[in-house]
C-alpha positions as CSV (number, residue, x, y, z in Angstrom):
1,M,10.2,33.6,26.7
2,R,6.8,32.8,28.1
3,S,5.2,33.1,24.7
4,K,7.8,30.8,23.2
5,N,7.1,28.1,25.9
6,K,3.3,28.5,25.2
7,K,3.9,28.0,21.5
8,D,6.0,24.9,22.1
9,K,3.2,23.5,24.3
10,E,0.7,24.1,21.6
11,I,2.8,22.5,19.0
12,F,4.2,19.5,20.8
13,F,1.1,18.4,22.9
14,P,0.9,18.2,26.7
15,A,3.3,15.7,28.4
16,W,0.6,13.2,29.0
17,V,-0.3,13.0,25.3
18,R,3.4,12.5,24.4
19,A,3.7,9.8,27.2
20,F,0.6,8.1,25.8
21,L,2.0,8.0,22.3
22,A,5.3,6.6,23.5
23,L,3.5,4.0,25.6
24,F,1.2,3.1,22.7
25,F,4.1,2.5,20.3
26,V,6.1,0.5,22.9
27,G,3.1,-1.5,23.9
28,T,2.3,-2.6,20.4
29,Q,5.9,-3.8,19.9
30,M,5.9,-5.7,23.2
31,L,2.6,-7.2,22.2
32,G,4.2,-8.4,18.9
33,V,7.1,-9.9,20.8
34,Y,4.6,-11.6,23.1
35,F,2.8,-13.1,20.1
36,D,6.2,-14.4,18.8
37,I,7.6,-16.0,21.9
38,A,4.9,-16.4,24.5
39,Q,2.2,-18.5,22.9
40,D,2.0,-20.5,26.0
41,R,1.4,-17.3,27.9
42,H,3.7,-17.8,30.9
43,R,3.2,-15.1,33.6
44,S,7.0,-14.8,33.9
45,C,7.2,-13.9,30.2
46,I,4.4,-11.3,30.5
47,A,6.2,-9.8,33.5
48,L,9.5,-9.6,31.6
49,L,7.8,-7.9,28.6
50,A,6.1,-5.4,31.0
51,L,9.5,-4.6,32.5
52,C,10.9,-4.0,29.0
53,A,8.0,-1.7,28.2
54,V,8.7,0.3,31.3
55,C,12.3,0.6,30.4
56,L,11.8,1.4,26.7
57,T,9.0,3.9,27.1
58,P,11.3,6.7,28.4
59,L,13.6,6.2,25.4
60,V,10.8,6.4,22.9
61,F,9.4,9.4,24.8
62,F,12.8,11.2,24.4
63,A,13.0,10.2,20.7
64,Q,9.5,11.5,20.1
65,N,10.4,14.8,21.8
66,R,13.4,15.2,19.6
67,L,11.3,14.4,16.5
68,F,8.7,17.0,17.5
69,A,11.4,19.6,18.3
70,W,13.0,19.1,14.9
71,V,9.6,19.3,13.1
72,G,8.7,22.4,15.1
73,A,12.0,24.1,14.2
74,R,11.4,23.4,10.6
75,S,7.9,24.8,10.8
76,A,9.1,27.9,12.6
77,A,11.7,28.4,9.8
78,G,9.1,28.0,7.2
79,Q,6.7,30.4,8.9
80,A,9.4,33.1,9.1
81,G,8.3,34.3,5.7
82,P,8.2,33.1,2.1
83,P,11.6,32.6,0.5
84,K,12.6,35.3,-1.8
85,A,12.2,34.5,-5.4
86,G,15.6,33.5,-6.7
87,S,17.1,33.5,-10.1
88,A,17.8,29.7,-10.0
89,V,16.7,28.2,-13.3
90,F,14.9,24.9,-13.0
91,S,14.4,23.0,-16.3
92,V,11.5,20.7,-15.8
93,R,12.0,18.8,-19.0
94,K,15.8,18.3,-18.4
95,H,15.3,17.1,-14.8
96,F,12.3,14.9,-15.7
97,F,14.1,13.0,-18.5
98,G,17.3,12.8,-16.6
99,A,15.6,11.2,-13.6
100,Y,13.5,9.0,-16.1
101,A,16.7,7.7,-17.7
102,V,18.4,6.9,-14.4
103,I,15.3,5.0,-13.1
104,L,14.8,3.1,-16.3
105,S,18.5,2.1,-16.2
106,G,18.0,0.8,-12.7
107,F,14.9,-1.2,-13.7
108,A,16.8,-2.7,-16.7
109,I,18.9,-4.8,-14.2
110,P,16.0,-6.9,-12.8
111,F,14.4,-6.9,-16.3
112,A,17.5,-8.5,-17.8
113,T,17.8,-10.8,-14.8
114,Y,14.2,-12.1,-15.0
115,Y,13.4,-11.6,-18.7
116,P,10.6,-11.6,-19.8
117,A,8.9,-11.0,-16.5
118,I,8.5,-12.1,-12.9
119,M,5.3,-14.3,-13.0
120,A,4.1,-14.8,-9.4
121,Y,1.1,-16.8,-8.4
122,D,-1.4,-14.0,-8.7
123,V,-1.1,-13.6,-12.4
124,I,-2.1,-17.2,-13.1
125,P,-5.9,-16.6,-12.7
126,Q,-5.7,-13.6,-15.0
127,L,-3.9,-15.6,-17.7
128,D,-6.6,-18.2,-17.2
129,Q,-9.2,-15.6,-17.9
130,I,-7.4,-14.4,-21.0
131,K,-6.7,-17.8,-22.5
132,L,-9.4,-20.2,-21.2
133,S,-12.3,-19.2,-18.9
134,G,-13.2,-15.7,-20.0
135,Y,-13.0,-12.4,-18.2
136,T,-14.3,-11.7,-14.8
137,T,-14.2,-8.7,-12.4
138,H,-12.5,-10.6,-9.6
139,H,-9.2,-8.9,-10.5
140,P,-9.3,-5.3,-11.8
141,L,-10.5,-5.7,-15.3
142,I,-8.4,-2.8,-16.7
143,H,-5.2,-4.6,-15.6
144,T,-6.3,-8.0,-17.1
145,L,-7.1,-6.2,-20.4
146,L,-3.8,-4.5,-20.3
147,L,-2.1,-7.8,-20.0
148,A,-4.2,-9.3,-22.8
149,M,-3.3,-6.4,-25.0
150,S,0.4,-7.0,-24.4
151,L,0.1,-10.6,-25.3
152,K,-1.8,-9.7,-28.4
153,I,1.1,-7.3,-29.4
154,G,3.5,-10.2,-28.8
155,E,1.6,-12.1,-31.5
156,L,1.9,-9.3,-34.0
157,L,5.7,-9.0,-33.6
158,P,7.2,-10.7,-36.7
159,W,10.6,-11.3,-35.1
160,A,9.3,-12.9,-31.9
161,R,10.2,-16.6,-31.7
162,N,7.6,-17.1,-29.0
163,A,4.5,-14.8,-29.0
164,D,3.6,-15.2,-25.4
165,R,7.2,-14.6,-24.2
166,A,7.3,-11.5,-26.3
167,G,3.9,-10.3,-25.1
168,L,5.0,-10.7,-21.4
169,A,8.2,-8.7,-22.2
170,C,5.9,-6.0,-23.8
171,Y,3.8,-5.8,-20.7
172,T,6.9,-5.5,-18.5
173,I,8.4,-2.7,-20.6
174,L,5.1,-0.9,-20.6
175,Q,4.9,-1.2,-16.8
176,M,8.5,-0.1,-16.4
177,L,7.8,3.0,-18.5
178,I,4.7,3.9,-16.4
179,V,6.3,3.4,-13.0
180,A,9.6,5.2,-14.0
181,G,7.5,8.1,-15.4
182,A,5.6,8.3,-12.1
183,F,8.8,8.4,-10.0
184,A,10.4,11.0,-12.4
185,Y,7.3,13.2,-12.1
186,V,7.3,13.1,-8.3
187,Y,11.0,13.9,-8.4
188,V,10.4,17.1,-10.4
189,F,7.4,18.0,-8.2
190,M,9.5,17.7,-5.1
191,R,12.3,19.9,-6.6
192,K,9.7,22.5,-7.5
193,R,8.2,22.4,-4.0
194,G,11.6,23.2,-2.4
195,V,12.7,19.8,-1.2
196,H,16.4,19.7,-0.8
197,R,18.1,18.6,-4.0
198,Y,20.2,15.9,-2.2
199,L,17.0,14.3,-0.8
200,C,15.5,14.4,-4.3
201,Y,18.6,12.7,-5.7
202,L,18.3,10.1,-3.0
203,F,14.7,9.5,-4.0
204,V,15.7,8.9,-7.6
205,L,18.6,6.6,-6.7
206,C,16.3,4.5,-4.4
207,A,13.7,4.3,-7.0
208,A,16.2,3.1,-9.5
209,F,18.3,0.7,-7.5
210,F,16.5,-0.3,-4.3
211,P,15.5,-3.9,-5.2
212,T,11.9,-3.6,-4.1
213,H,11.1,-1.0,-6.7
214,G,12.9,-2.8,-9.6
215,L,11.5,-6.2,-8.8
216,L,7.9,-5.0,-8.6
217,A,8.4,-3.0,-11.8
218,V,9.1,-6.2,-13.7
219,S,6.4,-8.3,-11.8
220,V,3.2,-9.0,-13.6
221,T,1.0,-7.9,-10.8
222,K,-1.8,-5.3,-10.6
223,D,-0.3,-3.8,-7.4
224,T,2.7,-2.1,-9.1
225,I,0.9,0.3,-11.4
226,Y,-1.7,1.0,-8.7
227,A,1.1,1.9,-6.3
228,A,2.5,4.4,-8.8
229,L,-1.0,5.9,-9.2
230,V,-1.3,6.3,-5.5
231,M,2.0,8.0,-5.3
232,L,1.0,10.4,-8.1
233,F,-2.4,11.0,-6.4
234,T,-0.6,11.9,-3.2
235,V,1.4,14.7,-4.9
236,F,-1.7,15.9,-6.8
237,A,-3.6,16.0,-3.5
238,W,-0.7,17.9,-1.9
239,E,-0.7,20.5,-4.7
240,L,-4.5,20.9,-4.3
241,A,-4.6,21.1,-0.5
242,V,-1.2,22.6,0.4
243,G,-0.2,24.7,-2.6
244,R,-0.4,28.4,-2.5
245,T,-3.9,29.8,-3.2
246,Q,-2.5,32.3,-5.7
247,E,-1.4,29.4,-7.9
248,T,-4.7,28.1,-9.1
249,P,-4.2,24.9,-11.1
250,G,-5.0,25.3,-14.8
251,R,-6.9,23.2,-17.3
252,R,-4.1,20.8,-18.0
253,W,-3.6,20.1,-14.4
254,M,-7.3,19.5,-13.9
255,G,-7.5,17.2,-16.9
256,A,-4.5,15.2,-15.6
257,Y,-6.1,15.0,-12.1
258,L,-9.4,13.7,-13.6
259,A,-7.6,11.0,-15.6
260,L,-5.5,10.0,-12.6
261,T,-8.5,9.7,-10.3
262,V,-10.4,7.5,-12.8
263,L,-7.3,5.2,-13.2
264,L,-6.8,5.1,-9.5
265,L,-10.4,3.8,-9.0
266,L,-10.1,1.3,-11.9
267,F,-6.8,-0.3,-10.8
268,R,-8.0,-1.5,-7.4
269,N,-11.5,-2.9,-6.8
270,N,-11.7,-1.5,-3.2
271,S,-10.0,1.8,-4.0
272,V,-13.3,3.5,-4.3
273,Y,-13.9,3.1,-0.5
274,A,-10.6,4.8,0.4
275,W,-11.3,7.5,-2.2
276,L,-14.7,8.3,-0.8
277,V,-13.2,8.6,2.7
278,W,-10.6,11.0,1.3
279,L,-13.2,13.0,-0.5
280,A,-15.3,13.3,2.7
281,A,-12.2,14.6,4.6
282,A,-10.8,16.7,1.7
283,T,-14.0,18.6,0.8
284,P,-14.2,20.8,4.0
285,A,-10.4,21.3,4.0
286,L,-10.6,22.5,0.4
287,R,-13.6,24.7,1.1
288,R,-11.6,26.5,3.9
289,K,-8.6,26.9,1.6
290,W,-10.4,28.2,-1.5
291,K,-13.0,30.3,0.4
292,E,-11.7,33.3,-1.5
293,N,-12.1,31.4,-4.8
294,V,-15.5,29.8,-4.7
295,R,-15.6,29.3,-8.4
296,F,-12.5,27.1,-8.4
297,F,-13.8,25.1,-5.4
298,R,-17.0,24.4,-7.3
299,K,-14.9,23.3,-10.3
300,I,-13.1,20.8,-8.1
301,G,-16.4,19.5,-6.7
302,M,-17.7,19.0,-10.2
303,L,-14.4,17.4,-11.2
304,H,-14.7,14.8,-8.4
305,G,-18.3,14.1,-9.5
306,A,-17.2,13.7,-13.1
307,A,-14.4,11.4,-12.0
308,F,-16.8,9.0,-10.2
309,V,-19.3,9.0,-13.0
310,L,-16.5,8.4,-15.6
311,Y,-15.1,5.6,-13.5
312,V,-18.5,3.8,-13.4
313,L,-19.1,4.3,-17.1
314,V,-15.6,3.1,-18.1
315,N,-15.8,0.1,-15.8
316,A,-19.2,-0.8,-17.2
317,A,-18.1,-0.3,-20.8
318,M,-15.0,-2.5,-20.3
319,A,-17.1,-5.2,-18.7
320,A,-19.6,-5.1,-21.6
321,A,-16.9,-5.1,-24.3
322,A,-15.0,-8.0,-22.7
323,H,-18.2,-9.9,-21.8
324,A,-16.8,-10.1,-18.2
325,G,-18.8,-11.9,-15.6
326,N,-19.4,-10.5,-12.1
327,A,-17.1,-12.4,-9.8
328,T,-17.8,-10.5,-6.6
329,Y,-17.7,-13.0,-3.7
330,A,-19.1,-12.2,-0.3
331,R,-16.2,-14.0,1.3
332,E,-13.8,-11.3,0.0
333,M,-15.3,-8.9,2.6
334,L,-15.5,-11.5,5.4
335,S,-11.8,-12.0,6.1
336,V,-12.0,-10.7,9.6
337,P,-15.2,-12.5,10.7
338,A,-14.1,-15.8,9.2
339,Q,-10.7,-15.5,10.9
340,Q,-12.2,-14.7,14.2
341,I,-14.6,-17.6,14.1
342,A,-11.9,-19.9,13.0
343,R,-9.7,-19.0,15.9
344,V,-12.4,-19.6,18.4
345,V,-13.1,-23.0,16.8
346,A,-9.4,-23.9,16.8
347,Y,-8.9,-23.1,20.5
348,H,-12.3,-23.7,22.0
349,E,-13.8,-26.5,19.9
350,E,-14.8,-28.6,23.0
351,E,-16.8,-25.6,24.3
352,L,-19.0,-25.3,21.2
353,T,-22.7,-25.9,21.6
354,E,-24.9,-27.9,19.2
355,E,-26.3,-24.7,17.9
356,D,-22.8,-23.5,17.2
357,R,-21.9,-26.7,15.3
358,E,-25.1,-26.5,13.3
359,R,-24.5,-22.9,12.1
360,I,-20.8,-23.7,11.4
361,G,-22.0,-26.7,9.4
362,K,-24.2,-24.5,7.3
363,V,-21.3,-22.2,6.4
364,W,-18.4,-24.6,6.0
365,G,-20.2,-27.9,5.3
366,E,-21.7,-30.6,7.5
367,G,-19.0,-32.0,9.8
368,N,-16.3,-29.5,8.6
369,L,-14.6,-26.8,10.6
370,P,-12.8,-23.7,9.3
371,E,-9.1,-24.0,9.0
372,Y,-7.2,-21.4,11.1
373,V,-3.8,-20.0,10.1
374,P,-3.1,-16.8,12.1
375,A,-1.4,-14.8,9.3
376,I,-3.9,-15.4,6.4
377,A,-7.7,-15.6,6.2
378,D,-7.9,-17.2,2.7
379,R,-8.1,-20.7,4.3
380,S,-10.7,-19.9,6.8
381,K,-13.1,-18.2,4.3
382,R,-12.5,-20.2,1.2
383,D,-15.6,-22.4,1.6
384,I,-18.0,-19.5,2.2
385,T,-20.6,-19.0,-0.5
386,N,-22.9,-16.1,-1.5
387,D,-26.0,-18.0,-0.4
388,G,-28.3,-15.9,1.8
389,A,-28.8,-18.6,4.4
390,V,-25.1,-19.2,4.6
391,L,-24.4,-15.5,5.2
392,K,-27.2,-15.3,7.8
393,A,-25.8,-18.3,9.7
394,L,-22.3,-16.9,9.6
395,T,-23.5,-13.5,11.0
396,E,-25.4,-15.1,13.8
397,E,-22.5,-17.3,14.8
398,W,-20.0,-14.4,14.5
399,I,-22.1,-12.3,16.9
400,S,-22.7,-15.3,19.3
401,L,-19.0,-16.3,19.5
402,G,-17.9,-12.6,19.7
403,L,-20.0,-12.1,22.9
404,R,-18.4,-15.1,24.5
405,Y,-14.8,-14.7,23.3
406,P,-14.1,-11.1,22.7
407,G,-10.4,-11.6,23.6
408,E,-9.9,-14.3,20.9
409,Y,-11.6,-12.0,18.3
410,A,-9.2,-9.2,19.2
411,T,-6.2,-11.6,19.0
412,A,-7.3,-13.0,15.6
413,F,-7.5,-9.4,14.2
414,L,-4.1,-8.4,15.6
415,L,-2.4,-11.6,14.4
416,K,-3.8,-11.3,10.9
417,N,-2.5,-7.7,10.6
418,K,0.7,-8.1,12.7
419,G,2.9,-7.1,9.7
420,M,1.2,-3.7,9.7
421,W,2.0,-2.7,13.3
422,Y,4.9,-4.9,14.6
423,L,8.3,-3.9,13.4
424,G,9.8,-7.3,14.1
425,D,7.1,-9.3,12.3
426,R,8.2,-12.2,10.0
427,S,4.9,-14.0,9.6
428,Y,4.2,-12.4,6.2
429,L,7.5,-13.9,5.0
430,Y,6.8,-17.5,5.8
431,D,3.2,-18.1,7.0
432,V,1.1,-16.6,4.3
433,Y,1.6,-18.7,1.2
434,S,3.9,-21.8,1.7
435,Y,4.4,-22.2,-2.0
436,A,5.6,-18.6,-2.5
437,Q,7.5,-17.6,0.6
438,G,9.5,-14.4,0.8
439,Y,9.3,-10.7,0.8
440,L,7.8,-10.3,-2.7
441,Q,6.5,-13.8,-3.5
442,I,8.4,-13.9,-6.9
443,T,7.7,-17.6,-7.5
444,Y,4.6,-19.7,-8.2
445,P,3.7,-23.2,-7.1
446,S,5.9,-25.8,-8.6
447,D,3.0,-28.1,-9.3
448,Q,1.5,-25.4,-11.6
449,Q,4.4,-25.4,-14.1
450,E,2.4,-27.5,-16.6
451,Y,-0.7,-25.2,-16.1
452,I,1.5,-22.1,-16.8
453,E,3.0,-23.7,-19.9
454,A,-0.5,-24.4,-21.2
455,L,-1.6,-20.8,-20.6
456,V,1.6,-19.3,-22.2
457,P,3.3,-22.0,-24.2
458,G,7.0,-21.8,-24.3
459,Y,7.3,-19.4,-21.5
460,E,10.4,-19.9,-19.5
461,R,12.6,-17.6,-17.5
462,H,16.1,-17.4,-19.0
463,Q,19.0,-18.6,-16.8
464,H,21.9,-16.4,-18.2
465,L,22.3,-14.2,-15.1
466,Q,22.3,-16.8,-12.3
467,F,24.4,-14.6,-10.0
468,L,22.0,-11.7,-10.1
469,Q,19.1,-14.1,-9.6
470,S,20.8,-15.4,-6.5
471,V,21.3,-11.9,-5.2
472,Y,17.6,-11.0,-5.7
473,R,16.5,-14.4,-4.3
474,Y,18.2,-13.6,-1.0
475,F,16.5,-10.3,-1.0
476,A,13.0,-11.1,-2.1
477,A,12.5,-14.8,-1.6
478,A,12.4,-17.1,1.4
479,P,16.0,-16.6,2.7
480,A,15.3,-12.9,3.4
481,V,18.9,-12.1,4.2
482,W,18.0,-8.4,4.8
483,K,16.5,-9.2,8.2
484,Y,20.0,-9.7,9.6
485,I,21.1,-6.2,8.5
486,P,19.6,-3.7,11.1
487,P,19.0,-0.7,8.7
488,L,17.4,-2.8,6.0
489,A,15.5,-4.8,8.6
490,L,13.8,-1.6,9.5
491,V,13.1,0.1,6.1
492,M,12.1,-3.2,4.5
493,Q,9.2,-3.7,7.0
494,P,5.7,-2.6,5.9
495,A,5.0,-1.8,9.5
496,F,7.7,0.9,9.4
497,Y,5.8,2.9,6.8
498,C,2.5,2.5,8.6
499,W,4.2,4.1,11.7
500,V,5.8,6.7,9.5
501,L,2.3,7.6,8.2
502,F,1.0,7.6,11.7
503,Y,3.6,10.0,13.1
504,Y,3.3,12.2,10.0
505,C,-0.3,12.6,10.8
506,V,0.5,13.2,14.5
507,C,3.0,15.9,13.6
508,C,0.5,17.6,11.3
509,I,-2.1,17.7,14.1
510,G,0.5,19.0,16.6
511,L,1.5,21.7,14.2
512,G,-2.0,22.6,13.3
513,R,-1.3,22.0,9.7
514,K,-4.6,20.6,8.6
515,R,-3.7,21.2,4.9
516,M,-0.7,18.9,5.2
517,L,-2.9,16.3,6.8
518,T,-5.3,16.2,3.9
519,P,-3.0,14.4,1.3
520,A,-2.4,11.6,3.9
521,V,-6.0,10.7,4.2
522,Y,-6.2,8.5,1.2
523,A,-3.2,6.4,2.3
524,A,-4.6,6.2,5.8
525,A,-8.0,5.0,4.4
526,L,-6.2,2.5,2.3
527,V,-4.5,1.1,5.4
528,G,-8.0,0.8,6.9
529,T,-9.2,-1.3,3.9
530,L,-6.1,-3.5,4.2
531,L,-6.8,-4.1,7.9
532,L,-10.0,-5.8,6.7
533,G,-8.2,-7.8,4.0
534,P,-7.1,-11.4,4.0
535,C,-3.4,-10.9,4.9
536,V,-0.4,-8.6,4.9
537,L,1.8,-8.7,1.8
538,V,4.4,-6.2,0.8
539,R,2.8,-5.6,-2.6
540,Y,-0.5,-4.8,-0.9
541,L,1.3,-2.2,1.3
542,Y,3.5,-0.9,-1.5
543,P,1.2,2.0,-2.3
544,V,1.2,3.1,1.4
545,M,5.0,2.7,1.5
546,L,5.4,5.1,-1.5
547,S,2.8,7.6,-0.3
548,A,4.3,7.8,3.2
549,A,7.8,8.3,1.9
550,V,6.7,11.1,-0.5
551,L,4.7,12.8,2.2
552,V,7.8,12.9,4.5
553,F,10.0,14.3,1.7
554,L,7.5,17.0,0.9
555,A,7.0,17.9,4.5
556,S,10.8,18.4,4.9
557,A,10.6,21.4,2.6
558,D,10.0,24.9,3.9
559,I,6.5,26.2,3.1
560,P,5.7,28.2,1.1
561,C,7.7,26.7,-1.7
562,R,10.6,28.1,-3.6
563,S,10.0,29.9,-6.8
564,Y,11.7,28.8,-10.0
565,R,11.8,30.2,-13.5
566,R,10.9,27.5,-16.2
567,R,12.6,27.3,-19.5
């Protein structure tokens, strides 16, 4: 009995650690409520929120203990011994194409509703590059070229009445095929790893019919394919870090892993930073796992090096072939400093010194002040140029104001990223882009209708399925009816998946399962890059949402995995 209690203590952390975790979670949620209702900062409101935190912390503490107990029980069952090899036959091909058909049939509903595609505001600059101004590297060049190729295919179709409309439909179909294939592959992988079949069926049904997946599958946005790649990378990383050592991946797997890694880096400009963090964390973990197979570990190391070199070469070759200009702006990496300075200026303008005003004038123009909107940094940083003197003045002013107003700096950072930690946040629905409000921003500015028609002449969304458009509009656009339905109000929140990822990592640390922690590093690093980004949008967090869900599904299976005979 004593050994069992000792084991429980080792797995579930000391009481003070669990209490700290509960208080941390409750404290962040109360802080979010405070930002929502107590902008005037009344002491009575602060006292009420503190009382709520005191009352809620024991409930969260109890819920955490139940979670840790369940995870510990699953772990003990998995460590009791490897499952006996059964005679169950698992047809990979049959299950893959079955799931593929179900998911594509689900995607066909939003495709028919929004034929030929959902064109949100973010695709407009890419269409401008293709049709008018020429290619740049501001958006991932591979995605812009993929869109251009689809439009070119539309021109070659003899039966198409409108080439651009047909080209957009080609792009949407291609994206649907890619995303459905990724979901089907993950489904098969989970079945092979021993995840309960009913959970796998739920995964397929959600992928097919949960509106977020279908709407993003038919949206012309770079984030959809990237999210599918992140989900695939998660399962490949799981197989590499958690899979049994006697099952050394073969050449086909290594070739697929190489191609996936290169595409992952190409489809998001800042993906390389998250990948390097993952590589730094994964290398020692893989060294410990494959210490008995040094040859394979060296192959994996060379594979990672080849992936990075290939990424650089392919990116350079695409830029040279497309004559793409370098559109890297310093302001894209200055979201947090610009937002922090803008908040201090907005709330303490009368306290600024002449030196402050001089430096601010160098950055934002003589006599101008940065515009501050708490949920988005695009407006505060839009006038920042790449000039060295401007960047020097901004750095000096950022340091100077930060030493005087550290509290405002922390508040600006928290408010910009509130959608990633506060489960009741609604700012990303209404306060980010006024012309494209809603969960997925499926519309574009009305005053740009003529511009879009000039870029893709004759494009117009058909109006034959008004009822379905209304249903999706209440789900994805400004009304956001889901926020009044408690279960949906939770699972729709990007912050929910950030907390899922957080507690997944906590459970892995508590169980001492460092191997299971390794596949989560990339998603966690991606969250870190998003914290420094301009705002919180669902499509930005979509890769994290998919990765966190897949990690939980995989962790629910007993380890080691079940054994199947293929046919």
